[in-house]
HTML snippet that shows the backbone in 3Dmol.js (N, CA, C, O; Angstrom):
<script src="https://3Dmol.org/build/3Dmol-min.js"></script>
<div id="view" style="width:600px;height:400px;position:relative"></div>
<script>
const pdb = `
ATOM      1  N   MET A   1      20.409  41.000  51.615  1.00  0.00           N
ATOM      2  CA  MET A   1      20.984  41.706  51.116  1.00  0.00           C
ATOM      3  C   MET A   1      22.457  41.886  52.036  1.00  0.00           C
ATOM      4  O   MET A   1      22.062  41.824  53.200  1.00  0.00           O
ATOM      5  N   SER A   2      23.527  42.023  52.051  1.00  0.00           N
ATOM      6  CA  SER A   2      24.407  42.147  52.867  1.00  0.00           C
ATOM      7  C   SER A   2      25.343  43.883  52.693  1.00  0.00           C
ATOM      8  O   SER A   2      25.619  44.503  51.666  1.00  0.00           O
ATOM      9  N   LYS A   3      25.526  44.108  53.658  1.00  0.00           N
ATOM     10  CA  LYS A   3      26.231  45.407  53.846  1.00  0.00           C
ATOM     11  C   LYS A   3      27.410  45.336  53.035  1.00  0.00           C
ATOM     12  O   LYS A   3      28.030  44.296  52.814  1.00  0.00           O
ATOM     13  N   GLU A   4      27.708  46.503  52.587  1.00  0.00           N
ATOM     14  CA  GLU A   4      28.803  46.715  51.530  1.00  0.00           C
ATOM     15  C   GLU A   4      30.282  46.839  52.951  1.00  0.00           C
ATOM     16  O   GLU A   4      29.995  46.796  54.147  1.00  0.00           O
ATOM     17  N   GLU A   5      31.491  46.962  52.535  1.00  0.00           N
ATOM     18  CA  GLU A   5      32.361  46.773  53.584  1.00  0.00           C
ATOM     19  C   GLU A   5      33.256  47.902  53.289  1.00  0.00           C
ATOM     20  O   GLU A   5      33.847  48.086  52.224  1.00  0.00           O
ATOM     21  N   PRO A   6      33.299  48.736  54.480  1.00  0.00           N
ATOM     22  CA  PRO A   6      33.827  50.140  54.436  1.00  0.00           C
ATOM     23  C   PRO A   6      35.297  50.429  54.036  1.00  0.00           C
ATOM     24  O   PRO A   6      36.112  49.667  54.556  1.00  0.00           O
ATOM     25  N   LEU A   7      35.713  51.228  53.346  1.00  0.00           N
ATOM     26  CA  LEU A   7      36.983  51.347  52.800  1.00  0.00           C
ATOM     27  C   LEU A   7      37.848  52.083  53.832  1.00  0.00           C
ATOM     28  O   LEU A   7      37.444  53.089  54.416  1.00  0.00           O
ATOM     29  N   VAL A   8      39.235  51.455  54.057  1.00  0.00           N
ATOM     30  CA  VAL A   8      40.097  51.836  55.174  1.00  0.00           C
ATOM     31  C   VAL A   8      40.938  52.822  54.293  1.00  0.00           C
ATOM     32  O   VAL A   8      41.423  52.543  53.196  1.00  0.00           O
ATOM     33  N   MET A   9      41.033  54.044  54.963  1.00  0.00           N
ATOM     34  CA  MET A   9      42.527  54.715  54.251  1.00  0.00           C
ATOM     35  C   MET A   9      42.777  55.205  55.301  1.00  0.00           C
ATOM     36  O   MET A   9      42.147  55.043  56.346  1.00  0.00           O
ATOM     37  N   GLU A  10      44.191  56.176  55.049  1.00  0.00           N
ATOM     38  CA  GLU A  10      44.423  56.320  55.992  1.00  0.00           C
ATOM     39  C   GLU A  10      45.382  58.143  55.675  1.00  0.00           C
ATOM     40  O   GLU A  10      45.874  58.305  54.558  1.00  0.00           O
ATOM     41  N   GLY A  11      45.517  59.303  56.743  1.00  0.00           N
ATOM     42  CA  GLY A  11      45.354  60.277  56.357  1.00  0.00           C
ATOM     43  C   GLY A  11      45.816  61.334  57.385  1.00  0.00           C
ATOM     44  O   GLY A  11      46.696  60.822  58.078  1.00  0.00           O
ATOM     45  N   VAL A  12      45.584  62.518  57.728  1.00  0.00           N
ATOM     46  CA  VAL A  12      46.730  63.452  58.386  1.00  0.00           C
ATOM     47  C   VAL A  12      45.401  64.641  58.686  1.00  0.00           C
ATOM     48  O   VAL A  12      44.653  65.296  57.961  1.00  0.00           O
ATOM     49  N   ILE A  13      45.632  64.461  60.395  1.00  0.00           N
ATOM     50  CA  ILE A  13      44.512  65.610  60.600  1.00  0.00           C
ATOM     51  C   ILE A  13      44.794  66.816  60.223  1.00  0.00           C
ATOM     52  O   ILE A  13      45.991  67.043  60.401  1.00  0.00           O
ATOM     53  N   THR A  14      43.891  68.213  59.519  1.00  0.00           N
ATOM     54  CA  THR A  14      44.676  68.928  59.606  1.00  0.00           C
ATOM     55  C   THR A  14      43.690  70.474  60.418  1.00  0.00           C
ATOM     56  O   THR A  14      44.125  71.617  60.552  1.00  0.00           O
ATOM     57  N   GLU A  15      42.244  69.913  60.845  1.00  0.00           N
ATOM     58  CA  GLU A  15      41.901  71.075  61.616  1.00  0.00           C
ATOM     59  C   GLU A  15      41.256  70.080  62.586  1.00  0.00           C
ATOM     60  O   GLU A  15      41.274  68.858  62.441  1.00  0.00           O
ATOM     61  N   HIS A  16      40.699  70.736  63.567  1.00  0.00           N
ATOM     62  CA  HIS A  16      39.913  70.610  64.668  1.00  0.00           C
ATOM     63  C   HIS A  16      38.737  71.081  64.821  1.00  0.00           C
ATOM     64  O   HIS A  16      38.823  72.287  64.590  1.00  0.00           O
ATOM     65  N   LEU A  17      37.377  70.730  65.158  1.00  0.00           N
ATOM     66  CA  LEU A  17      36.255  71.340  64.865  1.00  0.00           C
ATOM     67  C   LEU A  17      35.519  70.905  66.032  1.00  0.00           C
ATOM     68  O   LEU A  17      35.926  69.992  66.751  1.00  0.00           O
ATOM     69  N   PRO A  18      34.176  71.698  66.288  1.00  0.00           N
ATOM     70  CA  PRO A  18      33.811  71.042  67.296  1.00  0.00           C
ATOM     71  C   PRO A  18      33.023  69.940  67.410  1.00  0.00           C
ATOM     72  O   PRO A  18      32.956  69.405  66.303  1.00  0.00           O
ATOM     73  N   ASN A  19      32.188  69.155  68.496  1.00  0.00           N
ATOM     74  CA  ASN A  19      31.716  67.938  68.685  1.00  0.00           C
ATOM     75  C   ASN A  19      32.544  66.987  67.755  1.00  0.00           C
ATOM     76  O   ASN A  19      31.942  66.328  66.907  1.00  0.00           O
ATOM     77  N   THR A  20      33.760  66.902  67.871  1.00  0.00           N
ATOM     78  CA  THR A  20      34.687  65.727  68.185  1.00  0.00           C
ATOM     79  C   THR A  20      34.752  65.581  66.537  1.00  0.00           C
ATOM     80  O   THR A  20      34.689  64.420  66.130  1.00  0.00           O
ATOM     81  N   ARG A  21      34.864  66.559  65.605  1.00  0.00           N
ATOM     82  CA  ARG A  21      34.844  66.459  64.344  1.00  0.00           C
ATOM     83  C   ARG A  21      35.849  67.048  63.653  1.00  0.00           C
ATOM     84  O   ARG A  21      35.919  68.265  63.829  1.00  0.00           O
ATOM     85  N   PHE A  22      36.937  66.399  62.659  1.00  0.00           N
ATOM     86  CA  PHE A  22      38.146  66.627  62.014  1.00  0.00           C
ATOM     87  C   PHE A  22      37.910  66.950  61.028  1.00  0.00           C
ATOM     88  O   PHE A  22      36.989  66.384  60.440  1.00  0.00           O
ATOM     89  N   ARG A  23      38.709  68.120  60.331  1.00  0.00           N
ATOM     90  CA  ARG A  23      38.863  67.891  58.862  1.00  0.00           C
ATOM     91  C   ARG A  23      40.380  67.149  58.496  1.00  0.00           C
ATOM     92  O   ARG A  23      41.436  67.709  58.790  1.00  0.00           O
ATOM     93  N   VAL A  24      40.337  65.972  57.896  1.00  0.00           N
ATOM     94  CA  VAL A  24      41.451  64.953  57.532  1.00  0.00           C
ATOM     95  C   VAL A  24      41.736  65.422  56.153  1.00  0.00           C
ATOM     96  O   VAL A  24      40.877  65.988  55.476  1.00  0.00           O
ATOM     97  N   LYS A  25      43.037  65.170  55.706  1.00  0.00           N
ATOM     98  CA  LYS A  25      43.542  65.217  54.549  1.00  0.00           C
ATOM     99  C   LYS A  25      44.163  64.020  54.054  1.00  0.00           C
ATOM    100  O   LYS A  25      45.226  63.686  54.577  1.00  0.00           O
ATOM    101  N   LEU A  26      43.576  63.171  52.938  1.00  0.00           N
ATOM    102  CA  LEU A  26      43.880  61.611  52.643  1.00  0.00           C
ATOM    103  C   LEU A  26      44.814  61.439  52.152  1.00  0.00           C
ATOM    104  O   LEU A  26      45.313  62.480  51.725  1.00  0.00           O
ATOM    105  N   ASP A  27      45.374  60.559  51.971  1.00  0.00           N
ATOM    106  CA  ASP A  27      46.718  60.345  51.317  1.00  0.00           C
ATOM    107  C   ASP A  27      47.011  60.379  49.899  1.00  0.00           C
ATOM    108  O   ASP A  27      48.088  60.180  49.337  1.00  0.00           O
ATOM    109  N   THR A  28      45.531  60.750  49.262  1.00  0.00           N
ATOM    110  CA  THR A  28      44.877  60.815  48.039  1.00  0.00           C
ATOM    111  C   THR A  28      45.698  61.836  47.601  1.00  0.00           C
ATOM    112  O   THR A  28      46.581  61.760  46.747  1.00  0.00           O
ATOM    113  N   GLY A  29      45.155  63.320  48.598  1.00  0.00           N
ATOM    114  CA  GLY A  29      44.922  64.041  48.284  1.00  0.00           C
ATOM    115  C   GLY A  29      43.649  65.228  48.599  1.00  0.00           C
ATOM    116  O   GLY A  29      43.609  66.458  48.593  1.00  0.00           O
ATOM    117  N   HIS A  30      42.778  64.259  48.838  1.00  0.00           N
ATOM    118  CA  HIS A  30      41.328  64.646  48.866  1.00  0.00           C
ATOM    119  C   HIS A  30      41.565  64.972  50.796  1.00  0.00           C
ATOM    120  O   HIS A  30      42.300  64.512  51.669  1.00  0.00           O
ATOM    121  N   GLU A  31      40.232  66.234  50.713  1.00  0.00           N
ATOM    122  CA  GLU A  31      39.897  66.544  52.083  1.00  0.00           C
ATOM    123  C   GLU A  31      38.669  66.257  52.609  1.00  0.00           C
ATOM    124  O   GLU A  31      37.674  66.844  52.185  1.00  0.00           O
ATOM    125  N   ILE A  32      38.592  65.336  53.579  1.00  0.00           N
ATOM    126  CA  ILE A  32      36.957  64.901  54.037  1.00  0.00           C
ATOM    127  C   ILE A  32      37.203  65.379  55.162  1.00  0.00           C
ATOM    128  O   ILE A  32      38.264  65.771  55.648  1.00  0.00           O
ATOM    129  N   LEU A  33      35.594  65.307  55.795  1.00  0.00           N
ATOM    130  CA  LEU A  33      35.221  65.714  57.386  1.00  0.00           C
ATOM    131  C   LEU A  33      35.351  63.929  58.123  1.00  0.00           C
ATOM    132  O   LEU A  33      35.178  62.838  57.580  1.00  0.00           O
ATOM    133  N   ALA A  34      35.604  64.175  59.081  1.00  0.00           N
ATOM    134  CA  ALA A  34      35.431  63.005  59.671  1.00  0.00           C
ATOM    135  C   ALA A  34      35.052  63.287  61.269  1.00  0.00           C
ATOM    136  O   ALA A  34      35.050  64.408  61.776  1.00  0.00           O
ATOM    137  N   HIS A  35      34.748  62.106  61.926  1.00  0.00           N
ATOM    138  CA  HIS A  35      34.292  62.205  63.360  1.00  0.00           C
ATOM    139  C   HIS A  35      34.658  60.500  63.810  1.00  0.00           C
ATOM    140  O   HIS A  35      34.775  59.496  63.108  1.00  0.00           O
ATOM    141  N   LEU A  36      34.775  60.721  65.372  1.00  0.00           N
ATOM    142  CA  LEU A  36      35.737  59.576  66.166  1.00  0.00           C
ATOM    143  C   LEU A  36      34.766  59.073  66.210  1.00  0.00           C
ATOM    144  O   LEU A  36      33.660  59.595  66.348  1.00  0.00           O
ATOM    145  N   ALA A  37      35.180  57.358  66.035  1.00  0.00           N
ATOM    146  CA  ALA A  37      34.441  56.060  66.555  1.00  0.00           C
ATOM    147  C   ALA A  37      34.490  56.221  67.803  1.00  0.00           C
ATOM    148  O   ALA A  37      35.294  56.952  68.381  1.00  0.00           O
ATOM    149  N   GLY A  38      33.351  55.329  68.486  1.00  0.00           N
ATOM    150  CA  GLY A  38      32.892  55.149  69.858  1.00  0.00           C
ATOM    151  C   GLY A  38      34.220  55.076  70.651  1.00  0.00           C
ATOM    152  O   GLY A  38      34.511  55.869  71.547  1.00  0.00           O
ATOM    153  N   LYS A  39      35.333  53.607  70.057  1.00  0.00           N
ATOM    154  CA  LYS A  39      36.053  53.559  71.327  1.00  0.00           C
ATOM    155  C   LYS A  39      36.985  54.852  71.735  1.00  0.00           C
ATOM    156  O   LYS A  39      37.491  55.244  72.787  1.00  0.00           O
ATOM    157  N   LEU A  40      36.955  55.379  70.198  1.00  0.00           N
ATOM    158  CA  LEU A  40      38.280  56.369  70.986  1.00  0.00           C
ATOM    159  C   LEU A  40      37.639  57.264  71.568  1.00  0.00           C
ATOM    160  O   LEU A  40      38.369  57.785  72.411  1.00  0.00           O
ATOM    161  N   ARG A  41      36.326  57.848  71.539  1.00  0.00           N
ATOM    162  CA  ARG A  41      35.617  58.422  72.581  1.00  0.00           C
ATOM    163  C   ARG A  41      35.688  57.944  74.132  1.00  0.00           C
ATOM    164  O   ARG A  41      35.979  58.706  75.054  1.00  0.00           O
ATOM    165  N   ARG A  42      35.332  56.360  74.304  1.00  0.00           N
ATOM    166  CA  ARG A  42      35.175  56.313  75.712  1.00  0.00           C
ATOM    167  C   ARG A  42      36.442  55.715  76.493  1.00  0.00           C
ATOM    168  O   ARG A  42      36.526  55.424  77.686  1.00  0.00           O
ATOM    169  N   TYR A  43      37.514  55.605  75.362  1.00  0.00           N
ATOM    170  CA  TYR A  43      38.972  55.805  75.909  1.00  0.00           C
ATOM    171  C   TYR A  43      39.925  57.055  76.040  1.00  0.00           C
ATOM    172  O   TYR A  43      41.096  57.140  76.409  1.00  0.00           O
ATOM    173  N   HIS A  44      39.042  57.969  75.621  1.00  0.00           N
ATOM    174  CA  HIS A  44      39.364  59.612  75.653  1.00  0.00           C
ATOM    175  C   HIS A  44      40.900  59.364  75.001  1.00  0.00           C
ATOM    176  O   HIS A  44      41.887  59.256  75.729  1.00  0.00           O
ATOM    177  N   ILE A  45      40.956  59.300  73.767  1.00  0.00           N
ATOM    178  CA  ILE A  45      42.076  58.825  73.051  1.00  0.00           C
ATOM    179  C   ILE A  45      41.975  60.441  72.380  1.00  0.00           C
ATOM    180  O   ILE A  45      41.097  60.834  71.611  1.00  0.00           O
ATOM    181  N   ARG A  46      43.286  61.335  72.976  1.00  0.00           N
ATOM    182  CA  ARG A  46      43.332  62.595  72.262  1.00  0.00           C
ATOM    183  C   ARG A  46      43.488  62.708  70.618  1.00  0.00           C
ATOM    184  O   ARG A  46      43.413  61.579  70.133  1.00  0.00           O
ATOM    185  N   LEU A  47      43.608  63.341  69.999  1.00  0.00           N
ATOM    186  CA  LEU A  47      43.983  63.655  68.691  1.00  0.00           C
ATOM    187  C   LEU A  47      44.267  65.011  68.316  1.00  0.00           C
ATOM    188  O   LEU A  47      43.372  65.820  68.562  1.00  0.00           O
ATOM    189  N   LEU A  48      45.331  65.444  67.766  1.00  0.00           N
ATOM    190  CA  LEU A  48      45.455  66.608  67.374  1.00  0.00           C
ATOM    191  C   LEU A  48      46.097  67.173  65.895  1.00  0.00           C
ATOM    192  O   LEU A  48      47.119  66.540  65.630  1.00  0.00           O
ATOM    193  N   PRO A  49      45.826  68.011  65.052  1.00  0.00           N
ATOM    194  CA  PRO A  49      46.376  68.320  64.033  1.00  0.00           C
ATOM    195  C   PRO A  49      47.950  67.847  63.578  1.00  0.00           C
ATOM    196  O   PRO A  49      48.899  68.335  64.192  1.00  0.00           O
ATOM    197  N   GLY A  50      48.137  67.066  62.691  1.00  0.00           N
ATOM    198  CA  GLY A  50      49.520  66.541  62.651  1.00  0.00           C
ATOM    199  C   GLY A  50      49.421  65.348  62.866  1.00  0.00           C
ATOM    200  O   GLY A  50      50.322  64.655  62.394  1.00  0.00           O
ATOM    201  N   ASP A  51      48.150  64.547  63.760  1.00  0.00           N
ATOM    202  CA  ASP A  51      48.090  62.912  63.767  1.00  0.00           C
ATOM    203  C   ASP A  51      47.709  62.292  62.551  1.00  0.00           C
ATOM    204  O   ASP A  51      46.770  62.621  61.826  1.00  0.00           O
ATOM    205  N   ARG A  52      48.608  61.265  62.371  1.00  0.00           N
ATOM    206  CA  ARG A  52      48.195  60.058  61.226  1.00  0.00           C
ATOM    207  C   ARG A  52      46.908  59.433  61.391  1.00  0.00           C
ATOM    208  O   ARG A  52      47.037  58.914  62.500  1.00  0.00           O
ATOM    209  N   VAL A  53      45.873  59.184  61.032  1.00  0.00           N
ATOM    210  CA  VAL A  53      44.803  58.229  61.457  1.00  0.00           C
ATOM    211  C   VAL A  53      44.388  57.426  60.419  1.00  0.00           C
ATOM    212  O   VAL A  53      44.795  57.644  59.278  1.00  0.00           O
ATOM    213  N   LYS A  54      43.423  56.282  60.736  1.00  0.00           N
ATOM    214  CA  LYS A  54      43.122  55.325  59.949  1.00  0.00           C
ATOM    215  C   LYS A  54      42.154  55.432  59.904  1.00  0.00           C
ATOM    216  O   LYS A  54      41.526  55.480  60.962  1.00  0.00           O
ATOM    217  N   LEU A  55      41.499  55.530  58.690  1.00  0.00           N
ATOM    218  CA  LEU A  55      39.803  56.451  58.872  1.00  0.00           C
ATOM    219  C   LEU A  55      39.109  54.810  58.155  1.00  0.00           C
ATOM    220  O   LEU A  55      39.823  53.892  57.751  1.00  0.00           O
ATOM    221  N   GLU A  56      37.698  54.811  58.159  1.00  0.00           N
ATOM    222  CA  GLU A  56      36.458  53.811  57.077  1.00  0.00           C
ATOM    223  C   GLU A  56      35.613  55.361  56.790  1.00  0.00           C
ATOM    224  O   GLU A  56      35.222  56.293  57.493  1.00  0.00           O
ATOM    225  N   LEU A  57      35.601  55.020  55.382  1.00  0.00           N
ATOM    226  CA  LEU A  57      34.936  55.757  54.496  1.00  0.00           C
ATOM    227  C   LEU A  57      33.808  54.487  54.078  1.00  0.00           C
ATOM    228  O   LEU A  57      34.104  53.301  53.927  1.00  0.00           O
ATOM    229  N   SER A  58      32.593  55.036  53.956  1.00  0.00           N
ATOM    230  CA  SER A  58      31.277  54.276  53.096  1.00  0.00           C
ATOM    231  C   SER A  58      31.258  54.531  51.834  1.00  0.00           C
ATOM    232  O   SER A  58      31.246  55.694  51.432  1.00  0.00           O
ATOM    233  N   PRO A  59      31.252  53.415  50.960  1.00  0.00           N
ATOM    234  CA  PRO A  59      31.454  53.144  49.409  1.00  0.00           C
ATOM    235  C   PRO A  59      30.288  54.448  48.939  1.00  0.00           C
ATOM    236  O   PRO A  59      30.514  55.070  47.901  1.00  0.00           O
ATOM    237  N   TYR A  60      29.102  54.772  49.756  1.00  0.00           N
ATOM    238  CA  TYR A  60      27.794  55.420  49.149  1.00  0.00           C
ATOM    239  C   TYR A  60      28.781  57.097  49.479  1.00  0.00           C
ATOM    240  O   TYR A  60      28.837  57.851  48.507  1.00  0.00           O
ATOM    241  N   ASP A  61      29.429  57.535  50.696  1.00  0.00           N
ATOM    242  CA  ASP A  61      29.568  59.297  50.484  1.00  0.00           C
ATOM    243  C   ASP A  61      30.923  59.050  50.776  1.00  0.00           C
ATOM    244  O   ASP A  61      31.318  58.446  51.773  1.00  0.00           O
ATOM    245  N   LEU A  62      31.586  59.500  49.941  1.00  0.00           N
ATOM    246  CA  LEU A  62      33.267  59.465  49.987  1.00  0.00           C
ATOM    247  C   LEU A  62      33.906  61.108  50.839  1.00  0.00           C
ATOM    248  O   LEU A  62      35.066  61.519  50.854  1.00  0.00           O
ATOM    249  N   THR A  63      32.837  61.661  51.378  1.00  0.00           N
ATOM    250  CA  THR A  63      33.047  62.914  51.620  1.00  0.00           C
ATOM    251  C   THR A  63      33.354  62.893  53.356  1.00  0.00           C
ATOM    252  O   THR A  63      34.043  63.771  53.875  1.00  0.00           O
ATOM    253  N   GLN A  64      32.767  61.816  54.115  1.00  0.00           N
ATOM    254  CA  GLN A  64      32.518  62.050  55.525  1.00  0.00           C
ATOM    255  C   GLN A  64      33.033  60.050  55.826  1.00  0.00           C
ATOM    256  O   GLN A  64      32.763  59.070  55.132  1.00  0.00           O
ATOM    257  N   GLY A  65      33.897  60.168  57.248  1.00  0.00           N
ATOM    258  CA  GLY A  65      34.456  59.288  57.418  1.00  0.00           C
ATOM    259  C   GLY A  65      34.558  58.961  58.434  1.00  0.00           C
ATOM    260  O   GLY A  65      34.368  60.038  59.000  1.00  0.00           O
ATOM    261  N   ARG A  66      34.735  58.213  59.257  1.00  0.00           N
ATOM    262  CA  ARG A  66      34.759  57.834  60.707  1.00  0.00           C
ATOM    263  C   ARG A  66      36.411  57.611  60.820  1.00  0.00           C
ATOM    264  O   ARG A  66      37.055  57.001  59.966  1.00  0.00           O
ATOM    265  N   ILE A  67      37.045  58.273  62.147  1.00  0.00           N
ATOM    266  CA  ILE A  67      38.417  57.832  62.324  1.00  0.00           C
ATOM    267  C   ILE A  67      37.987  56.642  63.512  1.00  0.00           C
ATOM    268  O   ILE A  67      37.156  56.615  64.420  1.00  0.00           O
ATOM    269  N   VAL A  68      39.049  55.656  62.973  1.00  0.00           N
ATOM    270  CA  VAL A  68      39.077  54.208  63.812  1.00  0.00           C
ATOM    271  C   VAL A  68      40.470  53.988  64.494  1.00  0.00           C
ATOM    272  O   VAL A  68      40.673  53.119  65.341  1.00  0.00           O
ATOM    273  N   TYR A  69      41.189  54.668  64.139  1.00  0.00           N
ATOM    274  CA  TYR A  69      42.663  54.564  64.623  1.00  0.00           C
ATOM    275  C   TYR A  69      43.578  55.632  64.587  1.00  0.00           C
ATOM    276  O   TYR A  69      43.609  56.348  63.585  1.00  0.00           O
ATOM    277  N   ARG A  70      44.599  55.915  65.883  1.00  0.00           N
ATOM    278  CA  ARG A  70      45.443  56.747  65.866  1.00  0.00           C
ATOM    279  C   ARG A  70      46.694  56.243  65.424  1.00  0.00           C
ATOM    280  O   ARG A  70      46.906  55.250  66.120  1.00  0.00           O
ATOM    281  N   MET A  71      47.800  56.438  64.489  1.00  0.00           N
ATOM    282  CA  MET A  71      49.047  55.848  64.116  1.00  0.00           C
ATOM    283  C   MET A  71      49.818  56.116  65.543  1.00  0.00           C
ATOM    284  O   MET A  71      49.672  57.166  66.169  1.00  0.00           O
ATOM    285  N   THR A  72      50.738  54.931  66.020  1.00  0.00           N
ATOM    286  CA  THR A  72      51.424  55.540  66.936  1.00  0.00           C
ATOM    287  C   THR A  72      53.043  56.687  66.520  1.00  0.00           C
ATOM    288  O   THR A  72      53.391  56.901  65.359  1.00  0.00           O
ATOM    289  N   GLY A  73      53.520  57.053  67.310  1.00  0.00           N
ATOM    290  CA  GLY A  73      54.085  58.153  66.875  1.00  0.00           C
ATOM    291  C   GLY A  73      54.170  59.018  65.606  1.00  0.00           C
ATOM    292  O   GLY A  73      54.984  59.300  64.727  1.00  0.00           O
ATOM    293  N   SER A  74      53.095  59.249  65.915  1.00  0.00           N
ATOM    294  CA  SER A  74      53.051  60.256  64.476  1.00  0.00           C
ATOM    295  C   SER A  74      52.904  61.447  64.760  1.00  0.00           C
ATOM    296  O   SER A  74      52.690  62.287  63.886  1.00  0.00           O
ATOM    297  N   ARG A  75      52.993  61.745  66.056  1.00  0.00           N
ATOM    298  CA  ARG A  75      53.177  63.483  66.420  1.00  0.00           C
ATOM    299  C   ARG A  75      54.929  63.823  66.239  1.00  0.00           C
ATOM    300  O   ARG A  75      55.756  63.026  66.681  1.00  0.00           O
ATOM    301  N   PRO A  76      55.294  64.974  65.604  1.00  0.00           N
ATOM    302  CA  PRO A  76      56.670  65.299  65.847  1.00  0.00           C
ATOM    303  C   PRO A  76      56.960  65.376  67.071  1.00  0.00           C
ATOM    304  O   PRO A  76      56.161  65.627  67.974  1.00  0.00           O
ATOM    305  N   PRO A  77      58.311  65.132  67.202  1.00  0.00           N
ATOM    306  CA  PRO A  77      58.982  65.621  68.770  1.00  0.00           C
ATOM    307  C   PRO A  77      58.874  66.729  68.865  1.00  0.00           C
ATOM    308  O   PRO A  77      59.250  67.415  67.915  1.00  0.00           O
ATOM    309  N   GLY A  78      58.357  67.327  69.966  1.00  0.00           N
ATOM    310  CA  GLY A  78      58.250  68.636  70.589  1.00  0.00           C
ATOM    311  C   GLY A  78      56.592  69.454  70.341  1.00  0.00           C
ATOM    312  O   GLY A  78      56.188  70.520  70.805  1.00  0.00           O
ATOM    313  N   ALA A  79      56.268  68.987  69.914  1.00  0.00           N
ATOM    314  CA  ALA A  79      54.917  69.312  69.569  1.00  0.00           C
ATOM    315  C   ALA A  79      53.628  68.837  70.666  1.00  0.00           C
ATOM    316  O   ALA A  79      53.394  67.668  70.972  1.00  0.00           O
ATOM    317  N   PRO A  80      52.994  69.848  71.083  1.00  0.00           N
ATOM    318  CA  PRO A  80      52.054  69.850  71.962  1.00  0.00           C
ATOM    319  C   PRO A  80      51.407  68.352  72.138  1.00  0.00           C
ATOM    320  O   PRO A  80      51.008  67.934  71.051  1.00  0.00           O
ATOM    321  N   GLY A  81      51.217  67.513  73.126  1.00  0.00           N
ATOM    322  CA  GLY A  81      50.748  66.356  73.401  1.00  0.00           C
ATOM    323  C   GLY A  81      51.772  65.572  73.210  1.00  0.00           C
ATOM    324  O   GLY A  81      51.536  64.495  73.758  1.00  0.00           O
ATOM    325  N   SER A  82      53.244  65.582  72.480  1.00  0.00           N
ATOM    326  CA  SER A  82      53.965  64.344  72.332  1.00  0.00           C
ATOM    327  C   SER A  82      54.857  64.406  73.694  1.00  0.00           C
ATOM    328  O   SER A  82      55.220  65.425  74.281  1.00  0.00           O
ATOM    329  N   ARG A  83      55.106  63.096  74.033  1.00  0.00           N
ATOM    330  CA  ARG A  83      55.690  62.553  75.445  1.00  0.00           C
ATOM    331  C   ARG A  83      57.355  63.806  75.811  1.00  0.00           C
ATOM    332  O   ARG A  83      57.801  64.150  76.906  1.00  0.00           O
ATOM    333  N   ALA A  84      57.868  64.180  74.372  1.00  0.00           N
ATOM    334  CA  ALA A  84      58.933  65.019  74.618  1.00  0.00           C
ATOM    335  C   ALA A  84      58.362  66.604  75.163  1.00  0.00           C
ATOM    336  O   ALA A  84      59.212  67.400  75.562  1.00  0.00           O
ATOM    337  N   HIS A  85      56.754  67.043  75.154  1.00  0.00           N
ATOM    338  CA  HIS A  85      57.047  68.155  75.353  1.00  0.00           C
ATOM    339  C   HIS A  85      56.219  68.327  76.388  1.00  0.00           C
ATOM    340  O   HIS A  85      55.148  67.739  76.533  1.00  0.00           O
ATOM    341  N   GLY A  86      56.783  69.283  77.265  1.00  0.00           N
ATOM    342  CA  GLY A  86      56.247  69.596  78.935  1.00  0.00           C
ATOM    343  C   GLY A  86      56.257  68.595  79.678  1.00  0.00           C
ATOM    344  O   GLY A  86      55.321  69.059  80.329  1.00  0.00           O
ATOM    345  N   ARG A  87      56.435  67.747  80.128  1.00  0.00           N
ATOM    346  CA  ARG A  87      56.468  66.507  80.909  1.00  0.00           C
ATOM    347  C   ARG A  87      57.784  65.847  81.004  1.00  0.00           C
ATOM    348  O   ARG A  87      58.260  65.575  79.902  1.00  0.00           O
ATOM    349  N   ARG A  88      58.516  65.510  82.048  1.00  0.00           N
ATOM    350  CA  ARG A  88      59.938  64.995  82.334  1.00  0.00           C
ATOM    351  C   ARG A  88      59.429  63.905  82.466  1.00  0.00           C
ATOM    352  O   ARG A  88      58.295  63.698  82.897  1.00  0.00           O
ATOM    353  N   ARG A  89      60.446  62.865  82.004  1.00  0.00           N
ATOM    354  CA  ARG A  89      60.295  61.653  82.892  1.00  0.00           C
ATOM    355  C   ARG A  89      60.921  61.089  84.162  1.00  0.00           C
ATOM    356  O   ARG A  89      62.135  61.276  84.089  1.00  0.00           O
ATOM    357  N   ARG A  90      60.647  60.582  85.097  1.00  0.00           N
ATOM    358  CA  ARG A  90      61.364  60.123  86.179  1.00  0.00           C
ATOM    359  C   ARG A  90      61.764  58.692  86.251  1.00  0.00           C
ATOM    360  O   ARG A  90      62.406  58.278  87.216  1.00  0.00           O
TER     361      ARG A  90
END
`;
const viewer = $3Dmol.createViewer("view");
viewer.addModel(pdb, "pdb");
viewer.setStyle({}, {cartoon: {color: "spectrum"}});
viewer.zoomTo();
viewer.render();
</script>
């Protein structure tokens, strides 16, 4: 018996929760609870509310997901964590 393929969806982080969990609003309008994938933890990828992310959802439980990718350029200019905030490039 083979495993089912995960569903890949996109959404926007709305809230940061403890233990690297996030509340994410999907493009379909649903809100789910998501945690970080291992590679994002390993390489210390920072995620903030307002970031667009790509998620994997199990076909068995559509209320929880795993964040596997942060879209580049997803933070608005001047937002905390963006290049235009706080630091000047030399």
